[in-house]
C-alpha positions in Angstrom: 14.8 -26.9 -9.6 14.9 -30.6 -9.9 12.0 -32.2 -9.6 13.4 -35.2 -7.4 14.1 -32.7 -4.8 10.4 -31.4 -5.2 9.1 -34.5 -4.4 11.6 -34.8 -1.3 10.5 -31.8 0.5 6.9 -32.4 0.4 7.2 -35.7 2.0 7.5 -33.9 5.1 4.0 -33.0 4.9 2.9 -35.9 3.4 0.2 -38.2 5.1 -1.4 -34.6 6.3 -1.4 -33.3 2.6 -2.6 -36.7 1.1 -5.5 -36.5 3.7 -6.2 -32.9 2.8 -6.2 -33.8 -0.7 -9.0 -36.6 -0.3 -11.1 -33.7 1.4 -10.6 -31.4 -1.5 -11.6 -33.7 -4.1 -14.0 -35.9 -2.2 -14.4 -39.4 -2.2 -15.2 -39.9 -5.9 -12.2 -38.5 -7.0 -13.9 -35.5 -8.7 -12.9 -31.7 -8.0 -15.2 -29.6 -5.9 -16.5 -26.4 -7.7 -14.0 -23.5 -6.9 -14.9 -21.0 -4.6 -14.4 -17.5 -5.2 -11.2 -18.0 -3.3 -10.3 -21.9 -3.3 -7.5 -21.3 -0.7 -9.5 -22.8 2.2 -7.2 -20.7 5.3 -6.6 -17.6 3.7 -6.4 -15.8 6.7 -5.5 -18.0 8.9 -8.3 -16.6 11.2 -8.6 -19.3 13.9 -6.1 -21.6 13.1 -3.0 -22.9 11.2 -4.7 -25.6 9.4 -3.3 -26.3 5.7 -0.1 -24.1 6.3 3.1 -25.6 7.9 7.2 -25.7 7.3 9.0 -28.1 4.7 12.1 -27.5 6.3 11.6 -28.9 9.7 11.5 -25.0 11.3 9.4 -23.5 13.9 5.8 -22.1 12.7 3.4 -19.7 14.5 0.3 -18.1 13.8 1.3 -13.8 14.4 -0.9 -11.3 14.4 -0.9 -8.8 11.6 -2.5 -4.8 11.8 -1.3 -3.4 8.9 -2.7 -5.4 6.1 -6.5 -5.0 5.0 -8.6 -7.8 5.9 -6.1 -9.5 7.5 -5.8 -10.2 11.6 -2.9 -13.0 11.2 -0.3 -14.7 9.3 1.7 -17.7 8.8 5.1 -17.2 10.1 8.5 -19.2 10.3 11.9 -19.4 10.7 12.5 -21.5 7.8 12.6 -21.1 4.1 9.9 -23.1 2.4 7.0 -23.8 3.8 3.5 -25.2 2.2 -0.1 -23.2 2.1 -3.5 -25.2 1.5 -3.8 -27.6 -1.5 -6.6 -27.3 -3.6 -8.4 -30.0 -6.0 -8.2 -29.3 -9.9 -9.1 -30.6 -13.2 -6.6 -31.4 -16.0 -6.2 -28.6 -18.2 -7.6 -26.0 -15.7 -5.7 -22.8 -15.4 -5.1 -21.2 -12.0 -3.5 -18.4 -10.3 -2.3 -19.0 -6.6 -1.3 -15.6 -4.8 -0.6 -15.0 -1.4 0.9 -11.6 0.4 4.6 -11.7 2.1 7.2 -10.2 4.4 10.5 -11.0 5.9 11.7 -9.7 9.2 15.2 -9.7 10.4 16.6 -10.7 6.6 16.0 -10.2 2.9 15.9 -11.8 -0.2 13.4 -13.3 -2.8 10.3 -15.6 -2.4 8.2 -17.3 -4.8 5.7 -19.6 -5.1 5.6 -23.2 -6.8 2.8 -25.3 -7.5 3.3 -29.3 -7.2 0.5 -31.5 -9.3 -0.3 -34.4 -7.6 -2.4 -37.6 -9.1 -5.9 -39.5 -7.4 -3.5 -41.9 -6.1 -0.7 -39.3 -4.6 1.8 -39.5 -7.5 3.9 -36.6 -8.0 3.3 -35.5 -11.7 5.1 -32.0 -12.2 5.6 -28.4 -11.0 5.5 -24.7 -12.2 7.3 -22.0 -10.6 6.5 -18.4 -10.1 8.4 -15.3 -10.6 10.8 -14.1 -7.8 9.6 -11.5 -5.8 12.4 -9.3 -3.9 11.3 -9.2 0.0 13.4 -5.9 1.1 13.8 -6.1 5.1 10.6 -5.2 7.1 10.5 -3.5 10.3 9.6 -5.9 13.2 6.9 -3.5 14.3 5.1 -3.3 11.1 3.8 -0.4 8.8 6.0 -1.7 5.9 4.5 -3.1 2.5 3.2 -6.7 2.1 4.4 -8.0 -1.1 2.4 -10.2 -3.4 3.7 -13.1 -5.0 1.9 -15.7 -7.6 2.1 -18.4 -9.8 0.0 -19.1 -13.2 -0.2 -22.5 -14.3 -2.4 -25.0 -16.0 -2.9 -28.4 -14.6 -1.1 -31.7 -16.6 -3.0 -34.6 -17.7 -3.8 -36.9 -14.5 -3.7 -33.9 -12.0 -6.3 -33.9 -8.9 -4.6 -31.9 -6.6 -1.9 -28.9 -6.6 0.0 -28.6 -3.7 1.0 -25.0 -3.0 4.3 -24.1 -1.9 6.8 -21.1 -1.3 10.4 -21.4 -1.3 12.5 -18.2 -0.1 16.2 -17.6 -0.4 17.5 -15.1 2.3 21.3 -15.7 1.7 23.1 -16.4 4.7 20.7 -14.5 7.1 19.6 -16.2 10.4 16.8 -15.5 13.1 14.6 -14.6 10.1 10.6 -14.3 10.5 9.5 -15.4 6.9 6.0 -14.8 6.9 2.9 -15.2 4.6 -1.0 -14.5 4.3 -4.0 -13.8 2.3 -3.7 -16.7 0.0 -6.1 -16.3 -2.8 -6.9 -19.4 -5.6 -8.4 -18.2 -8.5 -9.5 -20.9 -11.5 -8.7 -19.0 -14.8 -5.9 -16.9 -15.6 -4.9 -13.6 -14.0 -7.4 -11.2 -14.7 -5.4 -7.8 -16.0 -4.9 -5.6 -12.8 -7.5 -2.6 -12.6 -5.4 0.5 -12.2 -5.2 1.9 -8.7 -4.7 5.1 -10.1 -8.0 7.6 -11.1 -5.9 9.3 -14.0 -5.3 5.8 -15.7 -8.7 4.4 -15.0 -10.7 7.3 -16.4 -8.6 8.7 -19.1 -7.1 11.6 -17.7 -4.5 11.5 -20.2 -0.9 12.9 -19.6 -0.2 14.7 -16.5 1.1 18.3 -16.7 5.0 18.0 -16.1 5.3 21.9 -15.1 2.3 21.3 -12.2 3.8 18.1 -11.4 6.6 15.9 -9.5 7.8 12.5 -9.4 10.1 13.5 -6.6 12.9 11.2 -8.2 16.2 13.9 -7.3 18.5 14.2 -4.8 16.9 17.5 -3.3 13.7 19.3 -3.5 13.3 21.4 -6.9 13.2 24.9 -5.2 12.0 26.4 -9.0 8.7 24.3 -8.2 8.5 24.5 -4.0 9.1 26.7 -1.5 10.0 25.0 1.9 8.2 25.6 5.0 10.4 27.4 7.5 12.5 29.4 5.2 12.1 32.6 2.8 10.6 32.1 -0.6 13.6 30.3 -2.8 15.5 29.8 0.3 16.8 26.6 1.7 17.1 26.7 5.2 15.8 28.3 8.2 12.8 27.7 10.1 9.4 29.3 11.3 6.4 28.7 13.8 4.4 25.6 12.9 0.6 25.6 12.2 -1.4 28.2 14.4 2.4 28.8 16.0 2.5 25.4 17.4 6.1 23.6 17.6 8.6 24.5 14.9 8.7 24.2 10.8 12.1 23.6 9.5 13.5 23.2 5.9 15.9 20.4 7.7 12.8 18.3 7.8 11.3 18.2 4.3 13.8 15.8 1.9 14.0 14.4 -1.1 15.6 11.2 -1.8 15.5 7.4 -2.9 12.8 8.5 -5.0 10.3 10.0 -2.3 9.6 13.4 -0.9 10.2 12.8 3.0 8.6 15.4 6.0 9.3 14.3 9.5 8.1 15.2 12.7 10.0 14.8 15.8 9.0 14.1 19.5 9.7 18.0 20.5 7.5 19.3 18.0 9.8 20.1 14.7 8.1 19.5 11.4 8.2 20.3 7.8 6.1 20.4 4.5 6.3 22.6 1.5 4.0 24.7 -0.6 3.6 25.5 -4.8 5.7 28.2 -6.4 4.1 27.2 -9.5 1.1 28.7 -11.6 -1.6 28.8 -9.7 -4.9 27.5 -11.6 -8.6 26.8 -10.5 -10.7 23.5 -11.7 -8.6 20.5 -12.6 -7.2 16.9 -11.9 -4.8 16.2 -8.8 -3.4 13.0 -7.7 -0.8 12.2 -5.4 0.6 8.9 -4.0 1.3 9.0 -0.4 1.4 7.5 3.0 2.3 8.7 6.9 3.5 6.4 9.2 4.6 6.6 13.2 7.9 6.0 13.5 8.2 5.4 17.2 5.6 4.5 20.2 6.4 7.1 22.7 3.2 7.6 24.5 3.0 11.0 22.2 0.2 12.7 20.5 0.0 12.3 16.8 1.1 14.6 13.8 -1.5 15.5 11.5 -1.2 14.8 7.9 -2.6 16.0 4.6 -2.8 16.6 0.9 -4.2 19.6 0.0 -5.3 22.5 -2.8 -5.0 26.0 -0.9 -5.9 29.1 -1.9 -3.7 31.6 -3.5 -2.9 34.9 -1.9 -5.9 36.6 0.1 -8.6 34.2 -0.3 -9.9 32.7 3.4 -9.3 29.2 3.2 -12.7 28.6 4.9 -13.8 29.7 1.2 -11.2 27.7 -0.8 -9.6 24.8 0.3 -9.7 21.1 -0.4 -7.9 18.8 1.8 -8.1 15.1 -0.1 -6.4 13.1 2.6 -6.6 14.6 5.9 -5.9 12.4 9.0 -3.9 11.9 12.2 -1.1 9.4 11.7 -2.3 6.1 12.1 -5.9 7.0 12.6 -8.3 4.3 11.0 -10.0 6.7 8.3 -8.9 9.3 5.8 -11.3 12.1 5.1 -11.8 14.7 2.3 -12.8 18.3 3.3 -13.9 20.7 0.9 -14.2 24.3 2.2 -16.2 26.3 0.7 -18.5 29.6 1.6 -17.8 29.5 5.0 -18.8 26.4 5.7 -17.4 22.5 4.5 -18.5 19.4 3.2 -16.8 16.1 4.3 -16.4 12.2 3.0 -14.4 9.8 4.8 -13.1 6.1 4.2 -11.5 3.8 6.4 -8.4 2.8 5.5 -4.6 1.9 6.1 -2.9 4.9 5.3 0.3 3.8 6.7 0.7 2.0 3.4 0.8 3.7 0.1 -2.4 5.1 -1.5 -3.4 7.2 -4.3 -5.3 10.6 -3.5 -7.3 12.0 -6.1 -9.4 15.0 -6.8 -11.5 15.9 -9.9 -12.2 19.9 -9.6 -15.0 21.2 -11.4 -17.3 24.6 -11.2 -19.5 23.7 -8.8 -18.4 20.4 -7.9 -15.6 18.0 -6.2 -15.0 14.4 -6.9 -12.7 12.3 -4.8 -10.8 9.2 -5.5 -8.8 6.7 -3.5 -6.9 4.2 -5.7 -8.6 4.5 -8.3 -12.2 4.2 -6.7 -14.7 7.2 -6.3 -15.4 7.7 -2.6 -19.0 8.7 -1.6 -21.0 11.3 -4.2 -19.8 14.2 -5.4 -19.3 17.0 -3.6 -21.6 20.1 -5.1 -19.8 23.0 -3.9 -18.6 26.1 -5.6 -15.0 27.2 -5.1 -13.6 30.3 -7.8 -10.5 31.2 -6.4 -7.2 30.3 -7.9 -5.5 27.4 -5.9 -2.1 25.7 -5.2 -1.1 22.5 -4.5 1.5 22.1 -1.4 3.0 19.0 -3.0 0.8 16.3 -0.7 3.4 17.1 2.1 2.0 18.8 5.2 2.5 17.5 8.3 1.2 19.7 11.4 1.5 19.4 15.0 -1.9 20.4 16.5 -1.4 20.6 20.2 0.5 23.6 21.9 4.3 24.2 21.8 6.0 21.6 24.5 3.3 18.7 24.1 5.2 15.5 23.7 4.7 14.3 20.1 4.8 11.0 18.1 7.5 10.8 15.7 6.1 10.5 12.0 7.2 10.7 8.5 5.1 11.6 5.8 6.5 10.0 2.1 5.2 11.4 -1.2 5.9 9.3 -4.2 4.8 11.5 -6.6 2.3 14.4 -7.0 0.6 14.7 -10.6 -1.9 17.2 -12.1 -4.1 16.6 -15.0 -6.2 20.0 -16.7 -9.6 19.0 -17.3 -11.8 21.1 -19.8 -12.5 24.0 -17.1 -8.8 24.6 -15.9 -8.1 28.4 -16.2 -4.4 29.8 -14.7 -3.7 33.1 -13.2 -1.9 35.2 -15.7 
C-alpha cells in the first residue's frame, strides 16, 4: 500500500478527523492520558461518532445480539472505513483491535494505522495482519473475528487514525461490520488461554479417552451412536424419556467438528462413550449449540456430561457441565449426588464456541468456563465409575408431536486429563 493512496483515502474524512484530533490531544497539543480502553466509542452504544466510510458507501448502526457486551455495530456497504482516532506521543506502542464480520460475501480485512502530526500532516502508516472473514449468517449466530495491529508512533506523531480495509473480491451487496474497538497503550499482552487445561497445567490429554473429531466419520471404536445397537452405524430409537427419536443419521463428523442436528419433527441424535470407564479426572470440551430456524417451535436441550456406568442411578452419579436450552442466556453445571443435585450457573452466549471443563476429585467438583473457575467448588461425593458422552447430547424434552425449533450442537474436541485420583474400571 503506497502512502499517497493512504493520504488520499483519509481526505474524505478530513475536517471531521482533524476536529476530533484537536479534541483528543487538547488545545495545547499534549496527549490525553490513556484510558483502559482509549477507543472513544467502542460499541457504538448511542451513535456513530468516530466511525465512517472512506469510500463513499452507505453506513448504518445495526443491532447486535450475539457478541458479549455489545448491542450495536458499525455496518457499511463499502470496503474501507475509519474508527475513532486517538491522541498519541512519539515512541508509544499501541495495540488497536476490533471485532469484524462480513455478510453476503467473504474475504479478508486488516487494520491500518496512519500517524499524523500536530498540524494535521500525514507522517506514515502501519498495517496489521490480514484476517480471514468467512461469509456470516445474516441472522447472526456465527463468530465475530478479532482484527488488530500493534505499532509504535513515529517522531512528531500526535494522533493515530485507525482504519480498516477489506477485500471481498467481486462480491456485491456486502455488509462489512465492526464493533468492540479496543485501543491499548503498550505492546499487546500475551493472551491468557481460554483452556482450563492450559491455564492450570493439566498436561497432555489422554489420547485413548479423548477425540479431536478431525476424521470423516465418527470413530465407532470410541463412541456409540444414539439410535443404534452398539458398534452399528445406522438406526433409530426412542428419544429422551420416549420423546421424539434419536437417529444415527443426525450425528455426523466433518470439517473438524462433531455435529448433532435436531429437526422440527423431533428427530435428533447424540453419542456415548465406549472407552474405558473411569472415576475422578478432568474433562474439557469445546462446544456450541445454535438454532437453525425461527419456526416458533420449542427449544432443544443441549448438554455435555459424564454419566454413570452400568446400573448406577443418574441421580447419584451424573455431572452435567454445560446444560441449557439452545439459545438460553445461561448455562448450568449440575452435580447429581446422593439423590440430590448441586448447581452453578453462568450467563453466556452459548451459540458461540466455549471451553467447558470439570475437575472431578473425591468429594468435590470444580467447574471452569473458558479457563475461569465459575463459582465455588461443589462439595459432593460421587464414587461410581462414569463415561463421557462426547460432549454431544441434544434432547427433545417436550412430548412427541411438539413442534421443535431446528438446532445443531457442534463439538470441536473433547479431552480427558487424569488427575492424581483417577482410577479405571478393570
